[in-house]
ROROMAR-907652 format. One record per residue (C-alpha): x, z, y. Coordinates in pm, whole numbers, plus 32768, in hexadecimal, padded with zeros to 4 digits. Layout:
N
XZY ...
% end
This chain:
719
4C573CA89CC2 4D623C6C9DC1 4D0D3B979EEB 4DB73A439EEA 4E8C3A0BA01E 4E9038B9A0CF 4FC4386BA192 4F6A3738A264 507836BBA34A 4FD73650A48C 50813560A575 507335E5A6D4 50B83531A818 518A35F0A90B 51203618AA75 5235352CAAF1 51BD3420A9F9 50563445AA71 50D43420ABD4 519632E7AB78 5064324BAAD0 4F913292AC01 509C3207ACE8 50BB30CCAC12 4F433093AC1D 4F4430B7AD95 50672FC6ADB3 4FB92ECCACCF 4E7F2EE1ADA3 4F422EB0AEE6 4FFA2D88AE50 4EBB2CE8ADCD 4E122D09AF20 4F472C83AFD1 4F6D2B5BAEE6 4DFA2B08AEFC 4DF52B0DB078 4F3B2A4FB091 4EC52945AF9A 4D9628F8B071 4E6828FBB1AF 4F4E27F9B110 4E48271CB06D 4D03276FB121 4D1F262CB1E7 4CF72566B0A2 4B9425E4B06D 4B0A24D6B154 4BDB23C4B0B3 4B5022A5AFE9 4BD0221FAEA0 4D252174AEAB 4E1D20B2ADD7 4DE820E9AC61 4CA221A7AC96 4BFB2058AC56 4C94204FAAF9 4C2021A9AA94 4AE121DAAB62 4A3A20D5AC3D 4A791FA1AB64 4A88204FAA13 49571FFAA943 497E212BA863 49B3222AA979 488D219DAA3C 47A521F2A919 47E42367A93E 47A72423A7F9 474822D9A754 48A6224FA77D 496E2373A6F0 496D22F4A588 4A0421A8A5F7 4AFE2256A6DA 4B7D230AA5A4 4B7421CDA4D3 4C3820D5A5A5 4D6A20A6A681 4D402144A7D9 4D331FEDA882 4C2A1F4DA7A0 4AFF1FCDA867 4B941F2FA9A0 4BDC1DDEA902 4A851DDDA85E 49E11DF1A9B5 4A931CAFAA1A 4A571C04A8C9 48ED1C59A871 48D21B45A76D 49E41BDCA695 49DC1D05A5AE 4AAB1E3DA5DF 4B711DE2A4A6 4BC91C8CA534 4C2D1D24A67E 4D0A1E28A5D5 4DC01D19A515 4DE71C25A638 4E3B1D14A754 4F661DCEA6CB 50231DADA811 50E11EF5A818 51E91F4EA717 5160202FA608 5000202BA697 4F552150A745 4E872259A698 4E2A2362A799 4CBB23AAA762 4C9B250CA7EC 4CAF24BBA95F 4BB8239BA92E 4ACC2488A87B 4AE02575A9A5 4A852453AA8B 496223F1A9AA 48DF2556A9B3 48FD255DAB2F 4836241AAB4A 472E24A1AA5D 46F225D4AB35 475A2567AC92 476523EBAC8E 46AF232DADA1 466F21B9ADC4 47712127AEB0 46E91FF4AF62 47821EDFB032 470D1E7EB18D 45F71DA6B0FD 456D1EC5B02F 45EE1E46AEE0 465A1F5AADF1 47CF1F3AADAB 480D2066ACC9 47C421D4AC93 48B122C3AD3C 48EE23FFADFE 4A552406AE80 4A212555AF31 49DC2605ADE5 4B012559AD3B 4BF425B4AE50 4B702718AE4F 4BB02743ACDC 4D0A26ABACFF 4D6027BBADFC 4CCB28CBAD1D 4D8F2856ABEE 4ECB283CACBD 4EB3299DAD49 4E6A2A24ABEA 4FA22972AB6C 50742A0BAC81 4FE42B63AC3E 50242B44AAC8 518C2AE9AB16 51A32C2AABE2 51162CFBAAC3 520E2C69A9CC 53372CA3AAAF 52BB2E04AAFE 52A62E48A98A 54092DD0A956 548D2E6AAA98 53C52FA4AAEF 53B92FF0AC66 54C430D8ACEA 54413223AD6F 55083218AEB0 54AF30AFAF06 53823020AFB9 52A92F4CAED4 52BB2E24AFC0 54362E24AFA2 54372E3CAE29 54C62D22AD59 53792CD2ACA3 52B62CB4ADE8 53BC2BE3AE9C 53D62AEEAD78 525B2AD1AD5C 52162AA6AECF 532A29A1AEEB 528D28E6ADC8 513728F9AE6D 51B52871AFB9 52A72764AF45 52472615AFE4 52A52553AEAB 516525D7AE0F 507F2524AF02 505723FEAE15 4FE724E4ACFC 4EF425AEADD3 4E7B24C7AEEB 4E4123A7ADF8 4D1F2407AD14 4DB22349ABEF 4EE22430AC0A 4E11253CAB60 4EAD24D5AA15 4FFB2557AA9A 4F6226A2AB07 4E9E26D3A9C5 4FC42688A8E4 509B2787A99F 4F812887A9A2 4F552862A829 50CC286EA7EB 510429A4A8C1 4FDC2A4BA816 50812A00A6C7 51C02AA8A744 50FC2BD4A7C8 503B2C0BA685 51762BDDA5B4 52202CF6A673 50E52DCCA64E 50E62D90A4D7 52532DEBA4B3 521B2F2CA577 50DC2F98A4C2 50E42EDCA373 4F702E99A3A0 4F142D5BA2E5 4E0F2CE3A3DD 4F222CABA4DA 4FB82BABA3EB 4E692AFBA3DE 4E552B05A559 4FB62A7CA584 4F88295AA492 4E322906A525 4EC22906A684 4FDE281DA626 4EED2735A570 4E15271FA6A8 4F4F26DEA776 4FAD25C1A68C 4E4E252FA6A8 4E83252EA820 4FD52480A814 50E32451A70F 51E924FBA7EC 5176264CA765 524825FDA631 537A2671A6F7 52FC27D7A6DC 535127D4A56A 54B12808A5EF 546728C9A730 539E29DAA681 54A32A42A57C 55BB2A23A67E 54FA2B0DA766 54C72C08A64F 56342BEEA5ED 56B02C1BA753 55D82D36A7D3 55512E01A6B1 55EC2ECBA59A 55212E26A486 55F22DA4A367 56072C3AA2F7 551A2C76A1D4 54072CF2A2BB 54522BDAA3AC 542F2AD5A29B 52EF2B77A21A 52512B5DA372 52C529F3A38B 52322987A23D 50C32966A2AB 513828A9A3E0 51F027B1A302 50BA278CA22A 4FCB273FA349 50CC2650A3DD 50DC2596A292 4F5F258BA286 4F5524FEA3E6 505823F3A391 4F90238FA25D 4E502374A32A 4F0722AFA433 4F9821C2A32F 4E41218FA28F 4DAE2133A3E2 4ECA2061A471 4F821FEDA33D 50F82008A314 51671EDAA3E3 50BA1F24A52B 50F31DD3A5D1 52691DB9A608 525F1C3DA5CE 51651C09A6E5 52101CF3A7D7 53611C4BA7AC 52D31B0FA847 525E1BA5A991 534D1C2EAA95 52421D0BAB35 52241DC3A9EB 53901DABA985 547C1DAFAAB2 55AF1D95A9D1 554B1C46A93D 56681B8BA9EC 576B1CA0A9C6 58691CBFA8AF 589D1E0BA7FE 59B51E7BA8E5 58EF1E26AA1F 57BD1ED3A994 5875201BA957 592A2009AAA5 57E01FD7AB5A 573E20F2AA98 584A21E4AB0B 581B216DAC6E 56A721C5AC55 57062316ABBE 57D32356ACF6 56A722FAADCF 55DA2406AD1F 56D92510AD80 56EB248AAEE1 556D249CAF04 556525FFAE80 56532670AF8F 55DC2581B09D 547D24FBB053 547823E4B151 540A22D2B15F 530422DFB04C 524F21B8AFB1 5174216CAE86 5237202CAE44 5391200AADAA 53511EB9AD07 543C1D8CAD18 55011D74ADEC 54DB1EB5AEAD 55DB1F30ADB2 56F91E3AAD91 57991DDEAC46 59041E53AC57 5A311E63AB6F 5B2E1F6FAB1A 5C211EFEAC28 5B2B1F83AD28 5B6220F0AD92 59E72116AD92 59FF2103AC17 5B3C21B2ABA7 5B2922D7AC9B 59CE233DAC20 5A4E2312AABB 5B662409AB04 5A6F24F8ABA8 598224EFAA7F 5AA02518A98A 5B0A2651AA46 59A426D2AA44 59832686A8D2 5ACB272FA878 5A732863A941 59192870A8A3 59B02865A744 5AB42969A7A5 59A42A4BA82B 58D82A1DA6EF 59F72A70A606 5AB72B73A6CF 5A362BF5A817 58BA2BD8A80D 58AD2BE6A988 57832B7BAA54 583A2A57AAF6 587029ADA9A9 570529F8A951 5690294EAA91 575A281CAA2B 56AB2813A8D8 555A2831A983 55BD270DAA61 565C2629A95C 5570264AA834 542B25D1A8D9 54EC24CCA99F 55822438A863 542823CCA7F0 53EF22F4A928 5557228FA972 554C2137A8C5 567B21A3A7F8 55C521CFA6AD 549B20E5A6DE 54102015A7FE 530920ABA8E2 52A81F6CA99B 53501FB1AAEA 549D2025AB76 541F217BABDF 52F82234AC77 52DB2372AD40 51D723FDAC50 52D623D9AB34 539A24FCABC9 526A25E2ABDA 52C626C0AAB1 543E26A7AAE5 541E2724AC4A 53E52880ABB9 55542881AB57 55B2282DACBD 54CD293DAD4B 55602A3DAC5C 56BE29D9ACCC 566E2A04AE41 55AE2B48AE02 56D52BDDAD47 57BD2B8CAE67 56D42C37AF5E 56652D61AE91 57922DACADB5 58CC2D22AE55 588F2D3FAFCB 588F2EBFAFB1 59EC2EADAF1A 5A6E2E11B05B 599E2EDFB14B 59C0304AB0E4 58DB30E1B1E9 578030DAB14C 56C430C5B295 579A2FA9B316 577B2EFCB1C9 55FF2F1AB1D6 55EF2E88B334 56D02D64B2D9 56182D25B190 54C92D24B244 55522C3AB350 55DC2B46B24D 549F2B51B17A 53BA2B1EB2A5 549329FFB320 5488294EB1D0 53122989B1A4 52CA2915B307 538527CFB2D1 52EA279DB17B 518D27EBB1FF 51AB26FDB326 522125E7B241 5118262BB139 4FF62636B22F 50752501B2E2 50B12444B19D 4F502492B127 4ECA23B9B242 4F562283B199 4E8222CDB064 4D3A22BAB128 4CDD216FB083 4D7E202EB007 4D951F8FB15E 4E4620BDB1F1 4F2E20E5B0C4 4F921F79B0A2 4FC61F34B214 508C2078B23B 516F2059B10D 51BC1EE8B13C 52861F58B26B 535A202EB181 535C1F50B04C 53B91E1AB114 54731D83AFED 535E1DB8AEF1 529A1C83AE91 517D1D5BAE18 51601E25AF58 515A1CECB030 505E1C4BAF48 4F7C1D7DAF45 4F831D9EB0C0 4F331C2EB0EA 4E161C37AFF0 4D791D6BB08B 4D891CD9B1E9 4CD21BA2B16E 4BC71C7CB0D2 4BA41D44B213 4B921C0AB2EA 4A731B87B216 49941CB0B266 486B1C48B341 48D71D24B465 4A2B1C76B472 49A01B1CB427 48D41B36B566 4A0D1B7AB635 4AE31A45B604 4C0C1AD6B6BE 4C191C09B5DB 4BD11B34B4A8 4CE41A38B4F0 4DE01B48B548 4DA91BEBB3F3 4DC41AA1B33B 4F001A3AB3F2 4FA01B89B39F 4F311B5FB236 4FDC1A0CB22B 51201AA7B2AB 51181BAEB197 50BD1AB6B087 51CC19C0B0EB 52C21AE2B0E5 524B1B39AF87 528E19D4AF17 53E019D4AFC2 54381AFFAEE7 53931A78ADAC 533E1902ADC3 52771900AC7C 51941A21ACDC 5041199CAC71 4F701AA5AD21 50211A61AE6A 4FF918E6AE45 4E86190DAE03 4E5319F9AF29 4F1E191BB010 4E3E17F5AFB6 4D0F18CEAFFF 4DA3193EB14B 4DE317DDB1C9 4C861773B166 4BF118ABB209 4CAE1873B34D 4C391716B3B0 4BD51675B268 4D3315EAB23A 4CEB151EB102 4E4A1497B0D6 4EF415EBB0E7 4DF11684B000 4E0C1572AEF8 4F87156CAF0C 4F9D16DCAEB5 4E9E16C2AD9B 4F631598AD18 509F166BAD0B 4FE6175DAC28 4F681643AB4B 50CC15C5AB26 51281718AA96 4FE6174AA9D2 4F221603A9B9 4DE016ABA94F 4DE917DCAA2E 4C74181EAA54 4C7E18BAABB1 4D5817ABAC4D 4C8A169DABA2 4B451739AC17 4BC01768AD7C 4C2E15FCAD85 4AD21593AD17 4A2D1663AE2A 4B0E15D4AF39 4ADC146FAEC1 49631493AEA4 49531504B00F 4A541413B09A 497A12E5B0EC 487D13AFB1AF 4991146AB267 4A361328B2D9 48EA12A1B354 48AF13E1B41C 4A0E13D3B4B6 4A47153FB450 4B8B1507B398 4CEB14D7B41D 4D3413EAB2FE 4D301273B33E 4CC31176B232 4E331137B1E9 4E6D12AEB1BC 4D4612C7B0D0 4DBD119BB007 4F18123AAFED 4E7D1380AF72 4DAE12C9AE6E 4EE1120FADF7 4F8D135DADB8 4E6B13C7ACDA 4E541274AC29 4FC6127DABCF 4F7713A1AAEA 4E10134AAA8D 4DCC11D2AAAC 4C711216AA1D 4C121309AB33 4ABD127CAB8B 4A8C131AACE1 4BE712A9AD51 4BA01141ACEB 4A4F1150AD9B 4AEA11CEAEE0 4C0210CAAECB 4B020FB4AEA2 4A361032AFC5 4B661057B0A8 4BE20EF6B05B 4A8C0E5BB083 49E60F16B19E 4B120F79B270 4C230E7BB21B 4B4B0D46B1D3 4C1B0CFBB09C 4B050C89AFB2 4BDC0C34AE83 4C7F0D8EAE81 4B310E32AEC3 4A890D85AD9F 4BB30DCBACBC 4BA10F43ACF0 4A260F56ACED 4A130E96ABA3 4B220F7AAB19 4A5A10A7AB8D 4927101DAADF 49E71028A997 4A491194A9CB 498A12BCA947 4917137BAA7C 47D513C5AB32 47631286ABDD 466812CDACEF 459211DFADBA 46A411A8AEBA 4793112BADAE 46A8101DAD31 46510FC3AE98 47C40F99AEEE 47FF0ECBADB5 46D20DF3AE09 47530DB7AF6A 48A80D50AEE0 480C0C5AADED 47260BD4AEFD 48420B9CAFF3 48FC0AE8AEDD 47CA0A07AEA9 478A0A99AD4D 46180ACEAD8A 459A0B13AC29 467F0C42ABEA 46410CA9AD54 44CB0CB4AD12 44F80D77ABCD 45C10E85AC7E 44D40E9DADA7 43B20ED3ACB9 44770FE3AC02 44B51087AD51 433F1087AD9C 42F8112AAC4B 43CE1250ACBD 435B1253AE29 420F11AAAE74 420D120EAFE4 433A1148B05F 42AB1037B13F 44030F94B164 44160F53AFEE 42B40EC0AFEF 43290DDEB109 445F0D7AB041 43850D28AF14 42AE0C4BAFF2 43DF0B8FB072 44620B64AF0F 43130AD5AE99 432109E5AFBE 447A0971AF4F 43F20940ADEE 42CB0874AE77 41BF0975AE1B 41120993AF6F 3FDC0A42AEEB 40A40B6DAE6A 417E0B5FAF9D 404E0B8DB080 3FCC0CABAFA7 41150D6AAFCA 41320D1EB13D 3FD30DA8B16C 40290EE0B0A1 41680F13B16B 40A00F00B2B0 3F9D0FFCB231 40A810FAB1CE 416210CCB316 402310FAB3E4 3FCB1232B31B 412412C8B34E 411C1279B4C5 3FD11334B4E7 406A1465B441 
% end
């Protein structure tokens, strides 16, 4: 029997290929180490930072996140903001909150970053206490900042791997002068990313880009190997990116465009790799719709300028202003200074098409768009690709297709900045050598340019991080940049009030008053910009009351809110607190308000709410005790008695005094006795009862109450 011959064809790797693989691994290791070290050089100073800005929404004041593992199911079930609003509205259900608090167009469903925070709190969370020892929340900002840096450096490294796959390193070129490395290191260092990295809440931006780039990486791996598990990995990655932030949807275009530009795979293969990404995107959109509904709150948002800055603009003005903001994005990519978290009204002005700030950016973007389409259809050059990478993610947050709640934000350009970094890297790595033929000279100049850019970027990034130390630092820093933003001025004023109220600053009146006076300047500026800004009106009232118990100024500002929203609970409640304390403050001479000032403040409140019990009580007391106008005093006190509010012993005592001075002794006695039911240790009221009994001719009871008044007074004097 003849022996069967097997002719197996074995794939062999040539020695040069083995050498290239080894060299690539070494380069990848060097790059990873470089990126890791550089990331911590850039953002290491954030590790000692506290929470800031929207961290309260997603971590410190989020009821779901604070529960750790126990809150994950609700994080997945509701709008991202519900856990925050639930903390401030404990008597309402999550369902009620979700329906009432649809403040941002389309709602927000970004559970993945919140889940990561919940996990961190479960494992690393510590009780954060105030100066009195009261537990405020669970937190560990060091851990959160640390993981933000880790995720950011992984994102930068993944970008390098993708670009290295598409553009293999040239044999005769140093790895640190290669196009993939330059693009990645520029991305890592760009100061515009400080908001995404230094602010813990910005993790949603990092995670959505990390998931999206992973989807691109695994798609390319699938197309090269045809291994099905890479399809699963790519679709899973994109799904996780979408759960981090909806912006990942732009990679449904970026991924096939990348494959089309830089690989030889045909359209059929490209579409096949795209299909699972389309499926998981559809699944995400269905989940999002089931959680948020289809409306998402556009009716509510259209009524509030701080959530819809275009509310007073017509369609032409809106589009003109949008193109102005699109120009600002380009400007900040090339020259990232000054930076601010706040581009709210009116830091960005509403303009029309006659303004060059509108039509020149329109021309620029038309040119970019035309060149991008030309490159897609004809040339397939990397410049047109960089434009696609810039425009596609930006379109989602541009306000052109749907409102995003603000004019612009630096974090909105996070993904798009890759297109810019690719553009600059191509100029340095690919086109500079065409002008400088000598390779050594070219290397020196390239290194000099790269070091110069990175040095400037690094200085700006490290310096900008300082502003993100905490809310006080951020708000008081950025208000100097966002001078025309009502929100920035309001936030700075509110934080200064909060800081002034800390015990250590309360004890130092000079420091306390300086902070409050500065807060008043910021808050009045906020109202100059936006006169109907309810938060600023409320804080301004608080500031005046905090400064020297200025009752008139406080009530006047609360009244302005009640004119806009008659049953605004915070303004109403603050008015009650001020009025309840007013009589005692005037007696102690600790307020700058005169009786006439207080009466004027009460009148402002009573114009909106004639039934405001505390205001009527204070009016009656001011007219009777300080103005000696008995008829007016009795009028307001009787009116107060008909109002539904908490009537304490002092109220019935004041009403009794008014009746007594008006010679109406029977109602005077009734009210004095009611006062004693609420406070049986007030010797003055016992004395008043005795006098009233005398006036009524009941001397026996009069003597009993005089005797009781003397006993209480003697007892209190001994104490």
